[in-house]
C-alpha positions in Angstrom: 11.1 -44.7 49.8 9.7 -41.7 50.8 11.6 -39.4 48.0 10.7 -41.4 45.1 7.1 -40.6 47.0 7.6 -37.1 47.0 9.9 -37.1 43.3 6.7 -38.3 41.6 4.4 -36.2 43.4 6.8 -33.2 42.2 6.9 -34.4 38.3 2.9 -35.0 38.5 2.3 -31.5 39.5 4.4 -30.1 37.0 3.0 -32.1 34.3 -0.5 -31.1 35.1 0.4 -27.0 35.3 1.7 -27.4 31.4 -1.7 -29.0 30.5 -3.3 -25.8 30.0 -3.5 -23.4 27.2 -2.6 -19.3 27.2 -4.7 -17.0 25.7 -3.5 -13.2 25.4 -6.0 -10.4 24.1 -2.8 -8.0 21.8 -6.2 -5.9 20.3 -9.0 -4.5 22.8 -11.9 -3.7 21.2 -12.7 -0.1 21.6 -14.9 0.7 24.6 -18.1 2.3 23.1 -20.2 2.0 26.1 -17.9 4.6 28.2 -18.7 6.9 25.2 -21.5 9.1 24.1 -21.9 8.5 20.1 -22.1 11.9 18.4 -24.9 10.8 16.1 -22.3 11.2 12.7 -21.1 9.3 10.4 -17.9 9.2 7.9 -16.9 8.1 4.8 -13.7 6.6 4.7 -12.3 5.7 1.1 -9.8 4.1 -0.1 -6.0 6.0 0.5 -4.2 6.9 -2.6 -0.3 5.0 -2.5 2.8 6.6 -2.8 5.2 4.0 -1.0 8.0 2.8 -3.3 6.9 -0.5 -3.9 3.3 -0.7 -4.8 1.8 -3.9 -5.5 -1.7 -4.7 -5.9 -1.6 -6.9 -2.9 1.0 -4.6 -0.9 -1.5 -2.1 -1.7 -5.0 -3.5 -0.7 -3.2 -4.7 2.8 -2.1 -1.7 3.8 -5.2 -0.2 2.9 -6.9 -2.6 5.0 -4.3 -1.8 8.1 -4.9 1.8 8.0 -8.7 1.5 7.7 -9.2 -0.5 10.1 -6.9 1.7 12.6 -9.0 4.5 11.8 -12.8 3.1 11.9 -11.2 2.3 16.1 -9.8 5.9 16.4 -12.7 7.3 15.1 -14.9 5.2 17.5 -12.8 6.1 20.0 -14.8 9.7 20.1 -18.2 8.4 18.9 -17.5 8.8 15.1 -19.3 6.0 13.6 -17.7 4.7 10.0 -19.5 3.6 7.1 -19.2 -0.3 6.1 -15.8 -0.4 4.2 -17.1 -3.2 1.7 -20.4 -1.4 1.3 -17.9 1.9 0.6 -16.0 -0.3 -1.9 -19.2 -1.5 -3.6 -20.4 1.7 -4.3 -17.1 3.6 -5.8 -16.7 0.4 -8.2 -20.6 1.3 -9.4 -19.9 4.8 -10.0 -16.7 3.3 -12.0 -14.8 6.2 -9.2 -12.3 3.5 -9.1 -11.7 -0.2 -11.2 -10.4 -3.3 -10.1 -6.7 -4.1 -9.8 -6.4 -6.0 -13.0 -8.0 -2.5 -15.2 -4.5 -0.4 -13.8 -1.9 -3.6 -13.4 -1.4 -5.3 -16.8 -1.2 -8.8 -16.8 1.3 -9.2 -19.6 4.2 -12.0 -20.0 6.6 -9.4 -19.6 5.4 -8.1 -16.1 5.0 -11.4 -14.9 8.2 -12.5 -15.7 10.0 -9.1 -13.8 7.5 -10.0 -10.5 8.7 -13.5 -10.7 12.4 -12.3 -10.8 11.7 -10.1 -8.1 10.4 -12.6 -5.9 13.1 -14.9 -6.7 15.4 -13.0 -4.2 18.6 -13.8 -7.0 19.1 -10.3 -7.6 21.2 -7.2 -6.4 18.7 -4.7 -4.3 19.8 -2.4 -7.1 18.8 -4.8 -10.2 15.5 -5.5 -8.0 14.6 -1.7 -7.6 15.2 -1.2 -11.4 12.8 -4.0 -12.4 10.1 -2.9 -9.4 10.9 0.6 -11.9 10.2 -1.4 -15.3 7.0 -2.9 -14.1 5.4 0.4 -12.3 6.2 2.2 -15.9 4.7 -0.6 -17.8 1.5 -0.4 -15.5 1.4 3.2 -16.2 1.9 3.2 -19.5 -1.2 0.9 -19.9 -3.2 2.8 -18.0 -2.4 5.9 -20.5 -3.3 3.5 -23.2 -6.5 2.5 -21.4 -7.5 6.1 -20.8 -6.9 7.1 -23.9 -8.9 5.0 -26.0 -11.8 5.3 -23.4 -11.7 9.3 -24.6 -12.0 8.3 -28.2 -14.4 5.4 -27.6 -16.4 8.4 -25.9 -17.5 5.4 -23.4 -18.5 6.4 -20.3 -17.1 4.8 -16.3 -13.6 4.7 -17.3 -12.2 5.7 -14.3 -10.5 8.9 -15.4 -10.9 10.6 -12.7 -7.9 11.8 -10.6 -9.1 13.7 -8.4 -13.0 13.8 -6.8 -15.0 17.0 -7.3 -16.9 18.6 -5.0 -20.3 17.2 -6.7 -19.3 13.9 -6.1 -18.0 14.2 -2.9 -21.3 15.5 -2.0 -23.2 12.7 -3.6 -20.9 10.4 -1.7 -21.8 11.5 1.5 -25.6 12.0 0.4 -25.7 8.5 -0.4 -23.9 7.3 3.2 -25.5 9.9 5.4 -22.3 10.8 6.3 -20.9 14.2 8.0 -17.3 13.3 6.9 -15.1 12.4 3.5 -11.9 10.5 4.5 -9.6 10.9 2.2 -5.5 9.9 2.3 -2.1 9.4 1.2 -0.5 6.2 1.9 3.0 8.2 1.5 5.6 5.6 3.1 5.4 2.1 4.6 8.7 1.3 5.2 10.8 -1.8 6.5 14.2 -2.4 7.3 17.2 -1.9 9.7 18.2 1.5 12.1 21.5 1.7 10.7 22.8 4.5 12.9 21.8 2.7 16.2 24.4 3.7 19.1 22.4 2.6 21.8 24.0 -0.6 23.9 20.3 -1.7 24.9 18.9 -2.0 21.5 22.1 -3.3 19.6 24.0 -5.3 21.8 26.6 -4.7 24.0 29.3 -6.1 21.2 28.0 -4.3 18.0 28.0 -0.8 20.5 31.5 -1.7 21.2 32.5 -1.7 17.5 29.8 0.6 15.9 31.0 3.6 18.2 34.9 2.5 17.9 34.7 2.4 13.8 32.7 5.7 13.6 34.9 7.3 16.1 38.4 6.7 14.0 37.0 5.7 10.7 33.7 7.9 10.3 31.2 7.3 7.9 32.6 4.6 4.8 31.2 4.5 1.7 29.6 1.0 2.0 28.8 -1.5 4.4 32.1 -3.5 3.3 34.0 -0.8 4.1 32.5 -0.5 7.6 33.3 -4.5 8.2 36.7 -4.1 6.9 37.2 -0.8 9.2 36.1 -3.1 12.5 37.7 -5.9 11.6 40.8 -4.0 11.7 40.2 -2.5 15.4 39.2 -6.1 15.8 42.5 -7.9 15.1 44.8 -5.0 16.6 43.3 -4.4 19.6 43.2 -9.2 19.9 47.3 -8.5 18.9 47.4 -5.9 22.0 45.7 -8.2 24.4 47.9 -11.4 23.1 50.9 -9.5 23.1 50.4 -8.5 26.6 49.4 -11.7 27.6 52.0 -14.2 26.5 51.5 -16.5 28.5 48.0 -17.0 27.6 46.2 -18.8 25.9 49.8 -21.4 25.5 52.5 -21.6 28.4 55.7 -21.6 27.4 57.1 -25.3 27.8 60.9 -26.0 29.1 62.7 -29.1 28.8 65.9 -30.1 30.3 68.0 -32.4 29.6 71.3 -33.6 31.4 74.4 -36.0 30.0 77.6 -37.6 31.7 78.4 -37.3 35.2 75.4 -36.1 37.7 77.9 -33.5 39.5 79.8 -32.7 36.2 77.9 -33.5 33.2 76.3 -30.4 30.7 72.7 -29.8 31.9 70.7 -28.4 28.5 67.4 -26.8 29.0 65.3 -25.7 25.9 62.5 -23.1 25.8 59.4 -23.8 23.6 57.8 -19.8 23.1 54.0 -19.8 22.5 54.2 -15.6 22.5 53.7 -15.4 18.6 51.3 -17.8 18.1 49.2 -16.2 21.2 49.3 -13.1 20.0 48.1 -14.4 16.7 45.6 -16.0 17.8 44.0 -13.3 19.7 44.1 -11.2 16.5 42.2 -13.5 15.2 39.7 -13.9 17.8 39.5 -9.8 18.0 39.4 -9.6 14.3 35.8 -12.9 14.6 34.4 -10.8 17.0 34.2 -8.2 14.9 32.9 -9.6 12.3 29.8 -11.4 14.1 29.3 -7.7 15.6 29.5 -6.8 12.4 26.6 -9.0 11.5 24.7 -9.4 14.5 23.4 -6.0 16.5 20.5 -5.2 13.8 17.8 -3.4 15.2 14.0 -3.7 12.7 12.3 -0.7 12.2 9.0 0.3 10.6 8.5 3.6 9.2 4.9 4.9 8.6 3.8 8.6 7.2 0.2 9.0 6.3 -1.5 12.1 5.3 -5.4 12.6 5.6 -7.7 14.9 4.2 -11.0 15.3 5.7 -14.2 16.9 3.6 -17.4 18.1 4.9 -19.9 15.6 3.0 -22.8 18.3 2.8 -20.4 20.4 0.5 -16.9 18.7 -0.7 -15.2 22.2 1.2 -11.9 20.7 3.0 -12.4 21.3 6.8 -8.8 19.5 7.6 -5.7 18.1 6.6 -2.4 16.7 8.6 0.3 14.5 8.0 2.1 12.1 10.6 4.9 9.5 10.0 5.9 7.3 13.3 8.7 5.5 13.1 9.0 2.0 15.5 11.9 0.3 16.7 12.2 -2.4 19.7 13.2 -1.0 23.0 15.8 -3.9 23.5 17.4 -7.2 22.4 14.6 -8.8 24.5 11.8 -6.8 22.8 9.4 -8.3 19.8 11.8 -8.2 16.7 8.6 -8.9 13.9 7.5 -6.6 11.5 4.2 -7.0 11.6 4.2 -5.8 15.3 6.0 -2.9 14.4 3.8 -1.5 11.4 0.9 -2.2 12.9 2.1 0.2 16.2 3.0 2.6 14.3 -0.1 2.8 12.0 -2.1 2.8 15.5 0.1 5.5 16.6 -0.1 7.9 13.6 -3.6 7.3 13.3 -4.3 8.1 16.6 -2.4 11.1 16.7 -4.1 12.4 13.3 -7.7 11.9 14.7 -7.0 13.0 17.8 -5.6 16.3 15.8 -9.1 16.4 13.6 -12.1 16.2 16.7 -9.2 19.1 18.6 -9.6 21.1 15.7 -13.3 20.2 14.2 -14.8 18.6 16.9 -13.9 19.9 19.9 -16.9 18.7 21.8 -16.2 15.3 21.3 -13.1 15.3 23.4 -13.5 13.6 26.9 -10.9 13.0 29.6 -10.8 8.7 29.2 -12.1 6.4 31.8 -10.6 4.0 33.8 -11.9 0.8 33.4 -13.4 -0.5 36.3 -11.9 -3.3 38.2 -14.4 -5.4 40.0 -13.3 -7.6 43.3 -14.4 -10.3 44.1 -13.2 -10.3 47.9 -15.8 -9.5 50.1 -15.5 -7.2 53.3 
């Protein structure tokens, strides 16, 4: 009877443990209380997008991620950033930039091609051709609008390819800024790290077949050929194992029959040998393992390449320019595989190294030794 009460208490304790919530802060605020404000201000302009799969939605999303990361990094050194919404509103009012619908023509052909790209029914090569056609149509539409604006002599037609020094100084004066931050989004790549031979990244089985395939056959022309190479290796290896273990998984069976007199009658023993069947089964198992290994072991990767240019807000003179490229992959098969996490980490790393390079080059006085947060203990001595 006591055991029942004990079991009941244990179950209730386990149930009560699972009744709460788990809160995890994945991104902490910048500790500005430990930073001496420099009194200087930066204006982060919208970045030019040169990524291969450019579209209005992805462009604004990438700009938002980079801008937020840059604002945090500048804040770490005591540099305050102008509000991004105010910057965009000013640029729109001055017709330095135009709304997306001005440049991305919503024509029936473009809309149809976009729907085909989003459907996922086409090959990678065909999707690339459709995206190229959409981009080309948008460029032609943009050129036609610019030409019509020139012919009509209207102002505010977003004809600026780059900002002049006078325009930069005007922006700096409007926001009371010291630096104008501009940049280019060169690459935002989402894909799979193909040539990864780390067993902790891809797993043991994919590692074995990937390394043996490259060692024996080298680099194949396509992924299908590599699959055939790996299945050949798995089939041959499995057949060899099956040939060496002729009694596994099926052992040979013996059947003895006798006729006539127990002493003088003939005795017939029939042996059923499964050696060939075992060899075939092991060969199929090896080829199947190679097939599964080829389709598994995919390591997601995120690549970010950004260039930043910083100009003097008073003169428009270029003070500093640099570029960073960061590739992020999970450190093991048990790590977080989400592309959102990988791209966020790549952006933070790229912007951190770029801003630190700028501070070290131009504003060396703002470099400080990071202060570790103070841990307050509740224990009284």
